[in-house]
N, C-alpha and C positions, 0 to 999 in steps of 0.2 A: 496628523492634525486631529484635534479633539473637537467634536461637534456636540452641541447641546440641543436637545429638542424642547420646544416649549409646547406645553399642552394647553389647549384652549379650555378655560374654565367658564362654566356658565352656571347661573343660579338655577336650581331645580324649578320646574314649572309647577306652580300651585294649581291644583285641580280647581275647576270652577263648575258651578251647577246652574247655568242659566236655564230659565224655564221651570225650575222647581217651584211649585206653588205651596202656599201655606196648607199644612195638613198632608203633604205628600212625603214620600220616602226618597232618600238618596243614600248612596253608598260612599263610605269614606274609611280608609284603612282597614278594609275587610269587615266593616261593621255597617249596619243600617241605622239611619237616624230619621226622625220625624222633624220636619221643618214647621216651626210655629211662627206667628206673625212677628215681623221685625219692629223694633222700637229704637228710634233715634240712630239708624244706621247699624243696628246690632240685631243679628238674627238668633233667635232662641231655638235650641234643638234638644231633643231627648232621644236616647237610644231606643230603637224600635223594640228590641227584645231585651230579655234579662241578660246582663253582662256576666253576672255571677251571683251566687247565693251566699249569704254570710249572716252571722249574727251582727247586730248593729254595733255593739261595743259594750263597754262597762257602764255607760250612762246614756242618757238620751241627748247628749251634746254632740252634734255632728262635727264640731271643730276638732274633737279628739277621738273620733270614732274609728273602729276597724274599717268600716265601709269607706270613709274618706281616704284613709291611708292606701287601701287597695286600689281605689280609683286613680289616685295620684301616681301610684307605682305602675299599674298594669294598663290603664286605659289612656290617660293623658299623654304619655310620651308617644304613643302610636299616632294620636291625632296631631300633635305638634309636628311630628316628623312628616306627616302627610300634607299639612297645609301651612306650616310655618307658625312659629310662636306669635308673630304679629297678628295673625288671624284668629287666635284663640284668646279671647278677651277676659280680663280679670273683672269680676263682678261681685256684688254683695247678695248674700242669701239672708233673708229675714228669718230668724229663728224664734219668732214669737210663738208661744205655745197655743194650743187649741183654746184654752180658757182666757187668753189675752195676756197672760204674764209674759214678761220678757227676760227670762233667766239668762239667756246667752247673747242677747243683742243681735248683731249681724256678723256674718262670717264673710271674709273676703277671700276669693279663690278663683281658679280657672276651671274648676269642675265641682259639681255639687249634686244634690238631689232636688227634684221638684218639691216645692212647698205645697201645702194643702190649698192655699189661695190660688197658686198657679194651676193646680189640678182642677179646681172648681171652675176657674175662668175658661179653661180649655177642655172641659170634660167631653165635648162632642168629638174633638180630635182624638183624645185618648180612647174613647169608646170604639173608634174605628180600628184601633190597634191593641186590643186587649191581649194579655199574655196569660199563660196557663198557671201562673204562680202568683202568690201575694208578692208585693214589692214595696220597699220602704219609701217614705216621704221624709223630708227634712224637718217636719214639724213635730215637736214634742207634744204629748198629750196634756201635760200640766207641769207645774214646778212647785217647789216648796213655797209657801206653807200648805198649799192645797194638796200636794201629792208627793210621793217619793219620786225622784227624777230617774225613772227606769222605764217609762212607757213612751213609745214612739208610734206615730201614725203610719199606717200602710194601706195599700189598696188591694182589694181582692181581685181574683180573675174575672168576676162579673162586674167590677167597677165601683163597688161601694167601699167605704173606708172604715177602718177600725183601728185599734192600737194593740201592739204586742210588746211584751217585755224585751228590752233591748239586748239582753244577754242570753236568752233562752231559746231563741228561734233562728233558724237559717231562713232568711227571707230574700227575695230577689232584689237586685239593684239595677235601676235604669238611670244611668248618668245624665245629668243636665249640664249643658254648656251654652256659651254665647259666642258666636262667630262674627267676624267682620262681615257685614252684608255684601261687600264688594265681590266676594266669591260666588254670590248668587246672581250676579249681573253678567250680561253678555259682554264680550270684548268690544262691541260697537258702542256700548253706552259710555 
């Protein structure tokens, strides 16, 4: 007589982080992230440390950069595996240049870099978690006709910003993501 066993299948438990306050650190997929204030049920996070160092790319356009490709290949899959794709939200990154020109519009993705505006809005939180290397922002310095599209803003270890040539320097990368805020709520809520 042939018997068949049935295996119980269960969905993996999504980690939750109740009690993590804005400006605090939490661990996910072997990486540390800083929690920023939530907006409309969405929690903004930035990697605590430098994920990797890389040249930005062939231009200052984040949409086709080496940095974005590497984040999408090496960082994003680990995060999705840890908390589920439904908890890693697609969002828009405003790629307006420092001088106000809008050469690239907005980029829609699940992973990005902080913009200069986001950095300035939350500089007090970033100052608590300075890193030992320069790190890229998503914001270009300028665009044609004002400038050749090769300069991208970055933040120094002491917290001020400047711009570097996108193809000549290996600079740090601190990925920016938006999570569903439900993972930061306790199960009683």
